[in-house]
Every structure is written in C-alpha cells, then in structure tokens.
C-alpha positions as CSV (number, residue, x, y, z in Angstrom):
1,M,-0.3,-0.2,0.2
2,S,1.0,3.4,-1.1
3,N,2.4,5.8,1.9
4,T,-0.3,8.8,0.0
5,P,-2.7,9.6,3.5
6,H,-7.2,8.6,1.9
7,T,-5.8,6.4,-0.7
8,L,-8.8,4.2,-2.3
9,G,-8.0,1.0,-0.1
10,E,-8.1,3.5,3.3
11,E,-11.4,5.5,2.1
12,F,-13.2,2.2,1.0
13,P,-12.1,-0.9,3.7
14,G,-13.5,-3.8,2.1
15,Q,-14.4,-2.6,-1.0
16,L,-11.7,-2.9,-3.1
17,E,-12.5,-6.3,-4.7
18,A,-16.2,-4.6,-5.4
19,I,-14.3,-1.6,-6.8
20,H,-12.5,-3.5,-9.4
21,A,-14.9,-5.8,-10.3
22,L,-16.8,-2.2,-11.3
23,K,-13.7,-0.7,-12.7
24,A,-13.2,-3.8,-15.0
25,K,-16.7,-3.2,-16.0
26,D,-17.6,0.7,-15.9
27,S,-15.6,2.9,-17.8
28,R,-16.9,6.4,-16.1
29,F,-16.4,4.8,-12.4
30,A,-12.5,4.2,-13.9
31,K,-12.4,7.7,-14.6
32,T,-13.4,9.0,-11.4
33,L,-11.0,6.5,-10.1
34,E,-8.2,7.8,-12.2
35,E,-9.1,11.3,-11.2
36,Y,-9.7,10.3,-7.8
37,D,-6.1,9.1,-7.4
38,D,-5.0,12.0,-9.6
39,V,-6.4,14.8,-7.4
40,N,-5.2,12.9,-4.2
41,D,-2.2,12.6,-5.2
42,Q,-1.7,16.6,-5.4
43,I,-3.5,16.8,-2.5
44,H,0.1,14.8,-0.4
45,R,2.4,17.4,-2.9
46,S,1.3,19.8,-1.7
47,E,1.3,18.9,1.6
48,T,4.4,17.8,2.1
49,R,5.8,20.5,0.2
50,I,6.5,18.3,-2.6
51,E,4.4,20.8,-4.7
52,P,2.6,23.3,-2.5
53,L,-0.3,25.4,-3.1
54,S,-2.0,28.1,-2.1
55,D,-4.6,27.7,0.5
56,A,-7.3,28.2,-1.8
57,A,-5.9,26.2,-4.6
58,E,-5.3,23.2,-2.1
59,T,-8.7,23.4,-0.6
60,A,-10.0,23.1,-4.6
61,L,-8.3,19.9,-4.1
62,R,-10.2,18.8,-1.0
63,K,-14.0,19.9,-2.1
64,Q,-12.4,18.3,-5.9
65,R,-11.2,15.0,-3.5
66,L,-14.3,14.3,-1.7
67,A,-17.2,15.2,-4.0
68,L,-14.7,12.1,-6.5
69,K,-15.3,10.4,-2.5
70,D,-19.3,10.9,-3.0
71,T,-19.4,9.5,-6.8
72,I,-17.2,6.5,-6.2
73,A,-19.9,5.5,-2.5
74,A,-23.1,5.6,-4.7
75,A,-21.6,4.0,-7.6
76,L,-21.0,1.1,-5.4
77,A,-24.1,1.6,-3.4
78,Q,-26.2,1.2,-6.6
79,A,-23.4,-2.0,-8.0
C-alpha cells in the first residue's frame, strides 16, 4: 500500500474487490477512480511541500476529492 493518505483502500475498506470489478465493467467509473487518485496525489504533494499550492487551491482540490469520493460511494452502493 502507498504511504499517500486517503487511498481508495483506506477510504473504502473491504470494498477493493467491488471497486476492481466495477472498474473493469464501467469505463466512466474507471475514469472517476483515475481522477480521484490524481487529485489525491496533488493534495499529498502539496501537504508534503513537494509541490506547494495556495490555501485556496488546496481547499478546492480537497472539495473535488470529496465530491469524487461521494461519486465512488454512490456507484458502489448501486453495484
């Protein structure tokens, strides 16, 4: 597992098999997962000061990550 916080495995414990299955059959869901990972990585790089962002930019990314997490949770609930 990565040492980046908020990975999908941490956010959705016990649901990785369902995530992989849904990813394999739904390209839109797969794209959402990629976007979540990208946004999460950007936040992590900012938090660790590898690529610092303004507070406003980091807040916007956090809101985006939360919205993506909600989308993922809804898709898993419907699966």
